[in-house]
A tleap script that builds the chain and sets N, CA, C and O, in Angstrom:
source leaprc.protein.ff14SB
mol = sequence {
  NMET GLN ARG ILE ASN ASP ALA VAL THR ILE
  ILE ASN ASP MET ASN MET GLN ILE ALA THR
  ALA ALA THR GLN GLN SER GLN VAL SER GLU
  ASP VAL ASN ILE ASN VAL GLN ARG ILE ALA
  THR SER SER GLY ASN MET LEU ASP LYS VAL
  ASP GLN ALA GLU ARG ALA CYS GLN ALA LEU
  ALA GLN GLN CYS GLN GLN LEU ASP ASN LEU
  VAL SER ASN PHE LYS CVAL
}
set mol.1.N position { -64.612 148.078 48.038 }
set mol.1.CA position { -63.179 147.819 47.791 }
set mol.1.C position { -62.712 146.723 48.659 }
set mol.1.O position { -61.898 145.925 48.194 }
set mol.2.N position { -63.175 146.584 49.978 }
set mol.2.CA position { -62.703 145.508 50.805 }
set mol.2.C position { -63.046 144.193 50.305 }
set mol.2.O position { -62.280 143.239 50.440 }
set mol.3.N position { -64.325 144.101 49.655 }
set mol.3.CA position { -64.669 142.734 49.105 }
set mol.3.C position { -63.782 142.354 47.944 }
set mol.3.O position { -63.549 141.167 47.715 }
set mol.4.N position { -63.261 143.363 47.178 }
set mol.4.CA position { -62.373 143.016 46.071 }
set mol.4.C position { -61.051 142.488 46.677 }
set mol.4.O position { -60.557 141.454 46.226 }
set mol.5.N position { -60.468 143.167 47.681 }
set mol.5.CA position { -59.272 142.836 48.317 }
set mol.5.C position { -59.463 141.416 48.987 }
set mol.5.O position { -58.542 140.599 48.989 }
set mol.6.N position { -60.682 141.156 49.548 }
set mol.6.CA position { -60.777 139.829 50.158 }
set mol.6.C position { -60.875 138.779 49.012 }
set mol.6.O position { -60.321 137.689 49.162 }
set mol.7.N position { -61.505 139.047 47.967 }
set mol.7.CA position { -61.621 138.132 46.777 }
set mol.7.C position { -60.168 137.792 46.258 }
set mol.7.O position { -59.840 136.639 45.982 }
set mol.8.N position { -59.316 138.886 46.142 }
set mol.8.CA position { -57.962 138.707 45.577 }
set mol.8.C position { -57.186 137.828 46.549 }
set mol.8.O position { -56.458 136.932 46.121 }
set mol.9.N position { -57.323 138.058 47.790 }
set mol.9.CA position { -56.593 137.306 48.897 }
set mol.9.C position { -56.985 135.806 48.741 }
set mol.9.O position { -56.119 134.932 48.777 }
set mol.10.N position { -58.338 135.518 48.563 }
set mol.10.CA position { -58.817 134.169 48.519 }
set mol.10.C position { -58.256 133.574 47.209 }
set mol.10.O position { -57.855 132.410 47.246 }
set mol.11.N position { -58.192 134.264 46.064 }
set mol.11.CA position { -57.702 133.859 44.775 }
set mol.11.C position { -56.151 133.474 44.989 }
set mol.11.O position { -55.684 132.419 44.560 }
set mol.12.N position { -55.446 134.373 45.650 }
set mol.12.CA position { -53.995 134.127 45.880 }
set mol.12.C position { -53.762 132.884 46.734 }
set mol.12.O position { -52.827 132.114 46.516 }
set mol.13.N position { -54.617 132.724 47.678 }
set mol.13.CA position { -54.470 131.488 48.583 }
set mol.13.C position { -54.757 130.313 47.694 }
set mol.13.O position { -54.002 129.345 47.788 }
set mol.14.N position { -55.777 130.276 46.823 }
set mol.14.CA position { -56.042 129.172 46.024 }
set mol.14.C position { -54.923 128.945 45.088 }
set mol.14.O position { -54.501 127.798 44.949 }
set mol.15.N position { -54.428 129.880 44.466 }
set mol.15.CA position { -53.277 129.750 43.551 }
set mol.15.C position { -52.015 129.098 44.296 }
set mol.15.O position { -51.243 128.344 43.704 }
set mol.16.N position { -51.878 129.432 45.567 }
set mol.16.CA position { -50.801 128.770 46.326 }
set mol.16.C position { -51.076 127.371 46.621 }
set mol.16.O position { -50.144 126.567 46.596 }
set mol.17.N position { -52.364 126.967 46.924 }
set mol.17.CA position { -52.726 125.658 47.142 }
set mol.17.C position { -52.563 124.830 45.860 }
set mol.17.O position { -52.138 123.677 45.936 }
set mol.18.N position { -52.899 125.403 44.651 }
set mol.18.CA position { -52.797 124.716 43.495 }
set mol.18.C position { -51.323 124.497 43.132 }
set mol.18.O position { -50.936 123.421 42.678 }
set mol.19.N position { -50.537 125.503 43.335 }
set mol.19.CA position { -49.072 125.335 43.110 }
set mol.19.C position { -48.468 124.226 43.954 }
set mol.19.O position { -47.686 123.409 43.468 }
set mol.20.N position { -48.846 124.212 45.230 }
set mol.20.CA position { -48.294 123.320 46.185 }
set mol.20.C position { -48.763 121.896 45.741 }
set mol.20.O position { -47.928 120.992 45.700 }
set mol.21.N position { -50.011 121.672 45.422 }
set mol.21.CA position { -50.528 120.449 44.953 }
set mol.21.C position { -49.800 120.006 43.655 }
set mol.21.O position { -49.488 118.823 43.517 }
set mol.22.N position { -49.544 120.866 42.767 }
set mol.22.CA position { -48.896 120.522 41.488 }
set mol.22.C position { -47.490 120.102 41.770 }
set mol.22.O position { -46.987 119.184 41.122 }
set mol.23.N position { -46.822 120.741 42.719 }
set mol.23.CA position { -45.407 120.315 43.042 }
set mol.23.C position { -45.452 118.922 43.736 }
set mol.23.O position { -44.605 118.063 43.493 }
set mol.24.N position { -46.436 118.742 44.577 }
set mol.24.CA position { -46.467 117.402 45.187 }
set mol.24.C position { -46.713 116.285 44.157 }
set mol.24.O position { -46.072 115.236 44.218 }
set mol.25.N position { -47.641 116.510 43.212 }
set mol.25.CA position { -48.010 115.634 42.184 }
set mol.25.C position { -46.811 115.409 41.251 }
set mol.25.O position { -46.642 114.302 40.741 }
set mol.26.N position { -46.028 116.369 41.032 }
set mol.26.CA position { -44.790 116.231 40.190 }
set mol.26.C position { -43.858 115.339 40.947 }
set mol.26.O position { -43.238 114.484 40.315 }
set mol.27.N position { -43.708 115.450 42.170 }
set mol.27.CA position { -42.704 114.590 42.980 }
set mol.27.C position { -43.189 113.174 43.022 }
set mol.27.O position { -42.369 112.263 42.912 }
set mol.28.N position { -44.553 112.908 43.183 }
set mol.28.CA position { -45.071 111.658 43.268 }
set mol.28.C position { -44.928 110.942 41.828 }
set mol.28.O position { -44.682 109.740 41.736 }
set mol.29.N position { -45.099 111.768 40.740 }
set mol.29.CA position { -44.843 111.140 39.371 }
set mol.29.C position { -43.438 110.793 39.212 }
set mol.29.O position { -43.139 109.736 38.657 }
set mol.30.N position { -42.565 111.579 39.645 }
set mol.30.CA position { -41.101 111.301 39.564 }
set mol.30.C position { -40.772 109.974 40.340 }
set mol.30.O position { -40.021 109.118 39.873 }
set mol.31.N position { -41.378 109.873 41.529 }
set mol.31.CA position { -41.123 108.690 42.436 }
set mol.31.C position { -41.658 107.455 41.669 }
set mol.31.O position { -40.946 106.454 41.593 }
set mol.32.N position { -42.914 107.487 41.086 }
set mol.32.CA position { -43.462 106.433 40.259 }
set mol.32.C position { -42.550 106.055 39.106 }
set mol.32.O position { -42.291 104.878 38.858 }
set mol.33.N position { -42.068 107.074 38.407 }
set mol.33.CA position { -41.211 106.845 37.284 }
set mol.33.C position { -39.961 106.068 37.719 }
set mol.33.O position { -39.599 105.070 37.097 }
set mol.34.N position { -39.290 106.544 38.817 }
set mol.34.CA position { -38.108 105.854 39.215 }
set mol.34.C position { -38.368 104.355 39.697 }
set mol.34.O position { -37.524 103.480 39.502 }
set mol.35.N position { -39.500 104.125 40.295 }
set mol.35.CA position { -39.882 102.797 40.708 }
set mol.35.C position { -40.168 101.885 39.529 }
set mol.35.O position { -39.820 100.704 39.520 }
set mol.36.N position { -40.832 102.492 38.510 }
set mol.36.CA position { -41.087 101.687 37.266 }
set mol.36.C position { -39.753 101.383 36.542 }
set mol.36.O position { -39.613 100.314 35.948 }
set mol.37.N position { -38.829 102.260 36.584 }
set mol.37.CA position { -37.519 102.005 36.031 }
set mol.37.C position { -36.801 100.863 36.726 }
set mol.37.O position { -36.188 99.988 36.114 }
set mol.38.N position { -36.919 100.930 38.071 }
set mol.38.CA position { -36.252 99.846 38.944 }
set mol.38.C position { -36.895 98.540 38.602 }
set mol.38.O position { -36.201 97.537 38.441 }
set mol.39.N position { -38.294 98.514 38.475 }
set mol.39.CA position { -38.967 97.261 38.176 }
set mol.39.C position { -38.498 96.731 36.865 }
set mol.39.O position { -38.297 95.521 36.753 }
set mol.40.N position { -38.302 97.568 35.834 }
set mol.40.CA position { -37.991 97.164 34.580 }
set mol.40.C position { -36.533 96.679 34.565 }
set mol.40.O position { -36.238 95.792 33.763 }
set mol.41.N position { -35.619 97.171 35.362 }
set mol.41.CA position { -34.300 96.704 35.542 }
set mol.41.C position { -34.336 95.391 36.172 }
set mol.41.O position { -33.698 94.458 35.684 }
set mol.42.N position { -35.055 95.252 37.247 }
set mol.42.CA position { -35.126 93.967 37.966 }
set mol.42.C position { -35.725 92.813 37.115 }
set mol.42.O position { -35.316 91.655 37.188 }
set mol.43.N position { -36.677 93.206 36.343 }
set mol.43.CA position { -37.305 92.161 35.393 }
set mol.43.C position { -36.256 91.739 34.440 }
set mol.43.O position { -36.125 90.536 34.214 }
set mol.44.N position { -35.444 92.666 33.817 }
set mol.44.CA position { -34.451 92.340 32.851 }
set mol.44.C position { -33.436 91.333 33.602 }
set mol.44.O position { -33.023 90.314 33.048 }
set mol.45.N position { -33.085 91.695 34.863 }
set mol.45.CA position { -32.121 90.872 35.536 }
set mol.45.C position { -32.734 89.465 35.784 }
set mol.45.O position { -32.050 88.445 35.694 }
set mol.46.N position { -33.971 89.459 36.082 }
set mol.46.CA position { -34.590 88.164 36.414 }
set mol.46.C position { -34.637 87.300 35.115 }
set mol.46.O position { -34.357 86.101 35.134 }
set mol.47.N position { -34.993 87.950 34.024 }
set mol.47.CA position { -35.018 87.255 32.678 }
set mol.47.C position { -33.707 86.690 32.414 }
set mol.47.O position { -33.659 85.561 31.924 }
set mol.48.N position { -32.582 87.356 32.686 }
set mol.48.CA position { -31.237 86.876 32.442 }
set mol.48.C position { -31.058 85.593 33.336 }
set mol.48.O position { -30.646 84.544 32.840 }
set mol.49.N position { -31.339 85.693 34.500 }
set mol.49.CA position { -31.210 84.609 35.596 }
set mol.49.C position { -31.961 83.281 35.065 }
set mol.49.O position { -31.457 82.158 35.085 }
set mol.50.N position { -33.205 83.588 34.602 }
set mol.50.CA position { -34.014 82.462 34.158 }
set mol.50.C position { -33.395 81.835 32.889 }
set mol.50.O position { -33.414 80.617 32.705 }
set mol.51.N position { -32.864 82.681 32.050 }
set mol.51.CA position { -32.224 82.156 30.874 }
set mol.51.C position { -30.969 81.343 31.240 }
set mol.51.O position { -30.744 80.293 30.638 }
set mol.52.N position { -30.188 81.764 32.152 }
set mol.52.CA position { -29.096 80.985 32.634 }
set mol.52.C position { -29.444 79.679 33.251 }
set mol.52.O position { -28.748 78.679 33.072 }
set mol.53.N position { -30.485 79.686 33.954 }
set mol.53.CA position { -30.955 78.453 34.707 }
set mol.53.C position { -31.517 77.485 33.586 }
set mol.53.O position { -31.347 76.274 33.724 }
set mol.54.N position { -32.158 77.967 32.523 }
set mol.54.CA position { -32.661 77.088 31.496 }
set mol.54.C position { -31.450 76.436 30.787 }
set mol.54.O position { -31.455 75.240 30.494 }
set mol.55.N position { -30.430 77.247 30.525 }
set mol.55.CA position { -29.228 76.649 29.878 }
set mol.55.C position { -28.541 75.632 30.748 }
set mol.55.O position { -28.032 74.618 30.270 }
set mol.56.N position { -28.532 75.921 32.056 }
set mol.56.CA position { -27.987 74.912 33.050 }
set mol.56.C position { -28.812 73.667 33.057 }
set mol.56.O position { -28.260 72.568 33.075 }
set mol.57.N position { -30.019 73.784 33.043 }
set mol.57.CA position { -30.972 72.602 33.044 }
set mol.57.C position { -30.686 71.669 31.798 }
set mol.57.O position { -30.619 70.441 31.857 }
set mol.58.N position { -30.526 72.453 30.646 }
set mol.58.CA position { -30.352 71.718 29.370 }
set mol.58.C position { -29.028 71.006 29.363 }
set mol.58.O position { -28.895 69.878 28.888 }
set mol.59.N position { -27.981 71.752 29.946 }
set mol.59.CA position { -26.620 71.054 30.106 }
set mol.59.C position { -26.714 69.860 31.036 }
set mol.59.O position { -26.005 68.876 30.824 }
set mol.60.N position { -27.554 69.900 32.054 }
set mol.60.CA position { -27.655 68.889 33.025 }
set mol.60.C position { -28.311 67.733 32.404 }
set mol.60.O position { -27.886 66.592 32.586 }
set mol.61.N position { -29.412 68.013 31.622 }
set mol.61.CA position { -30.183 66.955 30.957 }
set mol.61.C position { -29.206 66.207 29.984 }
set mol.61.O position { -29.222 64.978 29.915 }
set mol.62.N position { -28.404 66.933 29.277 }
set mol.62.CA position { -27.432 66.216 28.287 }
set mol.62.C position { -26.447 65.382 29.121 }
set mol.62.O position { -26.172 64.240 28.752 }
set mol.63.N position { -25.910 65.902 30.219 }
set mol.63.CA position { -25.113 65.023 31.008 }
set mol.63.C position { -25.732 63.822 31.558 }
set mol.63.O position { -25.090 62.776 31.653 }
set mol.64.N position { -27.075 63.932 31.961 }
set mol.64.CA position { -27.776 62.795 32.394 }
set mol.64.C position { -28.018 61.794 31.209 }
set mol.64.O position { -28.054 60.585 31.443 }
set mol.65.N position { -28.168 62.239 30.063 }
set mol.65.CA position { -28.408 61.326 29.022 }
set mol.65.C position { -27.034 60.632 28.656 }
set mol.65.O position { -27.022 59.457 28.288 }
set mol.66.N position { -25.921 61.353 28.760 }
set mol.66.CA position { -24.563 60.692 28.485 }
set mol.66.C position { -24.404 59.682 29.609 }
set mol.66.O position { -24.010 58.548 29.335 }
set mol.67.N position { -24.679 60.020 30.825 }
set mol.67.CA position { -24.461 59.045 31.854 }
set mol.67.C position { -25.303 57.823 31.682 }
set mol.67.O position { -24.797 56.717 31.868 }
set mol.68.N position { -26.516 57.948 31.350 }
set mol.68.CA position { -27.388 56.864 31.037 }
set mol.68.C position { -26.784 55.993 29.865 }
set mol.68.O position { -26.789 54.763 29.912 }
set mol.69.N position { -26.320 56.638 28.924 }
set mol.69.CA position { -25.675 55.820 27.885 }
set mol.69.C position { -24.417 55.020 28.359 }
set mol.69.O position { -24.187 53.862 28.010 }
set mol.70.N position { -23.666 55.728 29.154 }
set mol.70.CA position { -22.531 54.973 29.693 }
set mol.70.C position { -22.935 53.774 30.630 }
set mol.70.O position { -22.360 52.693 30.498 }
set mol.71.N position { -23.926 53.955 31.582 }
set mol.71.CA position { -24.368 53.046 32.414 }
set mol.71.C position { -24.874 51.738 31.683 }
set mol.71.O position { -24.644 50.587 32.053 }
set mol.72.N position { -25.594 52.120 30.598 }
set mol.72.CA position { -26.251 51.042 29.792 }
set mol.72.C position { -25.252 50.076 29.261 }
set mol.72.O position { -25.649 48.964 28.913 }
set mol.73.N position { -23.952 50.401 29.161 }
set mol.73.CA position { -22.884 49.488 28.696 }
set mol.73.C position { -22.584 48.444 29.649 }
set mol.73.O position { -22.075 47.391 29.265 }
set mol.74.N position { -22.880 48.670 30.954 }
set mol.74.CA position { -22.576 47.759 31.967 }
set mol.74.C position { -23.748 46.697 32.087 }
set mol.74.O position { -24.923 47.048 31.988 }
set mol.75.N position { -23.358 45.339 32.311 }
set mol.75.CA position { -24.344 44.432 32.501 }
set mol.75.C position { -24.173 43.835 33.878 }
set mol.75.O position { -23.043 43.579 34.295 }
set mol.76.N position { -25.240 43.606 34.588 }
set mol.76.CA position { -25.120 43.083 35.935 }
set mol.76.C position { -25.580 41.579 35.952 }
set mol.76.O position { -25.557 40.939 37.004 }
savepdb mol mol.pdb
quit
């Protein structure tokens, strides 16, 4: 009978360890999920900034072309 009680105690201890590990894994998974969401948001923001920079460069290129056209009217 004692051996059965000892075996049940060991099984209960193992179950507690498994439950603790499962809880820890769940928390880590949640942390990873939150970090992935933050990365996705940051990537979207970066994409917006790159798009704005591209439009600004295009506008600047147009202004440079206009300035070149105006300067070409002058003769030295």
